[in-house]
C-alpha positions, 0 to 999 in steps of 0.5 A: 804845861799839863802833860799826858804820857798815854799808852794804849792797847789791849794786853790780850793781844800780844804786841798790840798791849806795848804801849800798856808796857811802856807805861808800866815800865815808865811808872817803875822806873821814874818819878814824874813831876806833878803836872805830868800825867802817866795813864794806861788807856788801855782800850777806854776809847772815848773815856779818854778824851776828857784826859786828851783835852785837859793836856797841852802837850801829849805823848802817846805809845801804841803798836802801829801799823806802818808796813814796816819790819817788825820791831821798827819805831816810828814817830809822828807828830800832829796830823801824821798819826792817824794814816799809820794806827792799825786796824781796829779789832771791831767797827765798835771800838775808838782808836787814837784817829778817832779821839784826835778827830773828836778833840779837834772837832771840839777844838780842844786839840793838844798844841803838840801830839807825839805818837811813839809806835813800835810795828807789831809782829803778832796781834793774835790772842796772847798775853806776851809780846813778840820778841822784836815788840819786847826789846823795844819796850825799853828804848820807847820808854826812853824815847818817852822821856827824850820828848819830855826833856825836849819840852823842859819837863825834868824826870827822875829815874828811880834808884836801882833796888838791889834786893837781897835774897834771904838767908839760905839755911843750910841742911843742919840748920834745917833739921835742928 
């Protein structure tokens, strides 16, 4: 079965970019089988509809507004999802709620959609995640891998590469 791992968010609005940061972490630390697409959806909106409709199973990672403590993880499935997504930045922005609704209307809704969200702390302009949300990037990546495993998808963790630092030149070597 084709599976999509989709990170959403705007990295220019602090915690709103958490989904993208989780995708970056997953790509850096894991090898995925051919039937799994790991996609940085950013703020692509309707351009994501094709990807959503092509996959039987979807795991989405995004910031949520669940009225919980910042950094709290939330797992939602299928019809639970729209109620907990954050407000749109503008009335013209297309969000996950809209994509899921359109996929249902077009009768191309995936068999299962799981949202792993994290309660945002800050959504103001800025490139850095708040400490509470940044601390959840690795746990969110692990949750995505667990969901894939539950579906029988084998994901391999990349071996940690130890980078050697170039030898330092001694002062004598630098002068001579």
